[in-house]
C-alpha positions as CSV (number, residue, x, y, z in Angstrom):
1,M,2.9,-17.6,64.6
2,T,5.9,-18.9,66.3
3,A,9.6,-18.7,65.3
4,N,9.8,-22.3,65.1
5,S,6.6,-22.6,62.9
6,A,7.8,-19.7,60.8
7,A,11.3,-21.4,60.3
8,G,9.6,-24.6,59.3
9,M,7.3,-23.0,56.6
10,E,10.6,-21.3,55.2
11,R,12.3,-24.7,55.1
12,A,9.2,-26.5,53.5
13,A,9.0,-23.5,50.7
14,H,12.9,-23.8,50.2
15,G,12.4,-27.6,49.8
16,A,9.5,-27.3,47.3
17,A,11.4,-24.7,45.4
18,A,14.5,-26.6,45.2
19,D,12.4,-29.7,44.3
20,C,11.5,-27.8,41.0
21,R,15.0,-26.4,40.0
22,T,17.0,-28.0,37.0
23,V,21.0,-27.9,37.7
24,V,23.0,-28.0,34.9
25,A,26.7,-29.0,36.0
26,G,30.0,-28.5,33.5
27,I,32.4,-30.9,34.8
28,G,36.3,-31.4,34.0
29,N,39.7,-30.1,34.1
30,I,40.7,-27.3,31.6
31,L,44.2,-27.9,32.1
32,L,44.0,-31.5,30.7
33,G,42.9,-30.7,27.2
34,D,39.5,-32.3,26.0
35,D,38.5,-32.8,29.9
36,G,37.5,-29.3,29.7
37,F,34.4,-29.9,27.6
38,G,31.9,-29.8,30.2
39,V,33.3,-26.4,31.6
40,E,33.1,-25.0,28.0
41,V,29.6,-26.2,27.6
42,A,28.7,-24.5,31.0
43,R,30.5,-21.3,29.9
44,R,28.4,-21.4,26.5
45,L,25.1,-21.8,28.4
46,S,25.7,-19.3,30.8
47,G,25.5,-16.6,28.0
48,R,22.2,-18.0,26.8
49,A,18.7,-17.2,28.1
50,L,17.3,-20.5,29.9
51,P,14.0,-21.0,31.4
52,P,13.4,-20.0,35.0
53,G,14.7,-22.5,37.5
54,V,17.3,-23.5,35.4
55,E,20.6,-23.0,37.1
56,V,24.0,-23.4,35.4
57,S,27.2,-24.1,37.2
58,D,30.9,-24.4,36.2
59,V,31.9,-26.9,38.7
60,G,35.3,-27.9,36.9
61,I,37.2,-30.2,39.1
62,R,35.2,-28.8,42.4
63,S,32.8,-31.7,42.4
64,V,32.3,-31.6,46.1
65,H,31.0,-28.1,45.7
66,L,28.4,-30.2,43.3
67,A,27.5,-32.5,45.9
68,F,27.1,-29.9,48.5
69,D,24.9,-27.7,46.1
70,L,22.9,-30.8,45.6
71,L,21.8,-31.1,49.3
72,D,19.3,-28.5,48.5
73,G,17.8,-31.0,45.9
74,C,16.6,-30.9,42.6
75,R,14.1,-32.2,40.0
76,L,16.9,-32.8,37.1
77,L,20.5,-32.9,37.0
78,I,22.2,-32.5,33.7
79,L,26.0,-33.2,33.8
80,A,28.2,-31.9,31.0
81,D,31.5,-34.2,31.0
82,A,34.0,-35.8,28.8
83,S,33.7,-39.5,28.8
84,A,36.1,-42.0,26.7
85,R,33.1,-44.7,25.5
86,G,35.1,-46.0,22.4
87,E,33.3,-43.4,19.9
88,T,34.7,-41.2,17.2
89,P,36.2,-38.0,19.2
90,G,33.7,-35.3,19.3
91,T,30.9,-37.4,19.6
92,V,28.0,-36.4,21.8
93,T,25.8,-38.7,23.9
94,L,22.9,-38.2,26.0
95,L,22.7,-40.8,29.0
96,E,20.4,-41.4,31.5
97,V,21.8,-42.3,34.9
98,D,20.2,-44.3,37.2
99,P,20.2,-42.3,40.7
100,A,19.7,-45.6,42.5
101,T,23.2,-47.2,41.2
102,P,25.8,-46.9,43.9
103,G,28.8,-44.7,43.3
104,P,32.2,-45.7,44.3
105,G,32.5,-46.4,48.2
106,G,29.8,-48.9,48.3
107,P,26.2,-48.7,48.3
108,D,25.7,-45.8,50.5
109,G,28.5,-43.9,49.2
110,D,30.8,-44.9,52.0
111,M,32.5,-41.6,53.4
112,A,35.5,-44.0,54.3
113,A,36.2,-43.9,50.4
114,F,35.7,-40.1,50.1
115,D,38.3,-38.4,48.6
116,A,37.8,-34.5,47.5
117,H,40.7,-34.4,45.3
118,G,39.4,-37.5,43.0
119,L,35.5,-36.9,43.5
120,G,34.3,-37.5,39.9
121,P,30.7,-37.5,39.0
122,D,30.1,-41.0,39.9
123,A,31.5,-40.5,43.4
124,V,29.2,-37.6,43.7
125,L,26.3,-39.4,42.8
126,G,27.3,-42.2,45.4
127,L,28.0,-39.5,48.1
128,L,24.6,-37.8,47.6
129,G,22.4,-40.7,48.9
130,S,24.7,-41.0,52.2
131,L,24.2,-37.2,52.8
132,G,20.4,-37.3,52.2
133,A,20.2,-35.4,49.2
134,R,16.9,-35.4,47.0
135,V,18.1,-35.6,43.5
136,G,15.5,-36.8,41.0
137,R,16.4,-37.4,37.1
138,I,19.9,-37.3,36.1
139,L,21.1,-36.8,32.9
140,A,24.8,-36.9,31.4
141,V,25.6,-35.1,28.2
142,V,29.1,-36.6,27.4
143,C,31.5,-36.2,24.6
144,E,34.3,-38.5,23.3
145,P,37.6,-36.7,24.0
146,A,40.4,-37.0,21.5
147,D,43.2,-35.6,23.9
148,T,43.2,-35.6,27.7
149,E,47.1,-35.0,28.0
150,P,48.1,-31.9,30.1
151,G,47.6,-28.6,28.0
152,I,44.7,-26.0,27.7
153,G,42.4,-26.0,24.9
154,L,40.2,-28.3,23.3
155,S,40.9,-30.5,20.3
156,P,39.2,-29.6,17.0
157,P,36.6,-32.3,17.1
158,V,35.7,-31.5,20.8
159,A,35.5,-27.8,20.5
160,A,33.0,-28.4,17.3
161,A,30.9,-30.4,19.5
162,V,30.5,-27.9,22.7
163,D,27.6,-26.2,20.5
164,A,25.7,-29.1,19.5
165,A,25.9,-30.4,23.3
166,A,24.8,-26.7,24.7
167,E,22.1,-26.8,22.1
168,L,20.9,-30.5,23.2
169,I,20.8,-29.1,26.9
170,E,18.7,-26.2,25.7
171,R,16.2,-28.5,24.2
172,L,16.0,-30.8,27.3
173,V,15.2,-27.9,29.6
174,A,12.9,-26.0,27.4
175,E,10.9,-29.4,27.0
176,L,10.5,-29.4,30.8
177,P,6.9,-28.4,31.9
178,A,7.2,-25.2,33.7
179,E,6.2,-26.6,37.2
180,R,9.3,-29.2,36.8
181,R,11.9,-26.6,36.2
């Protein structure tokens, strides 16, 4: 076996493993009150036993790191984040995100619109296509914030929703067949 064929087999094996993984990403800024919801959900999940192949990441405001991590591909991406949708504060909603929907910057995630400091989840998803990432199904577990003004700590209704969101994500990953994790 030549070095090139061994390297090719290793890349193929890595690609197959990446295509079976599930990534759970907690997104938000803990310095903006309820915007830290996703980070707290990721923290809670990191202390729980999850099925093999499920990776939990506290992304925080480092969404560009999430984009680069997703270059390895994944079968399922679950985002946990605060999102103002006009609901009662603390309301947890599960959304399915169409991976073909272009993010900011145009249909191909135009790099000219790239701003690492303001790279929100929609911009990350738009950027992935232009970088050649393979992301399968995308779900978002979002919570209606009560207060996103500067300050540390979640409001009472959002803090009360963290466990419900973590349990929802646990159910979602537990329902996946083993070969899809």
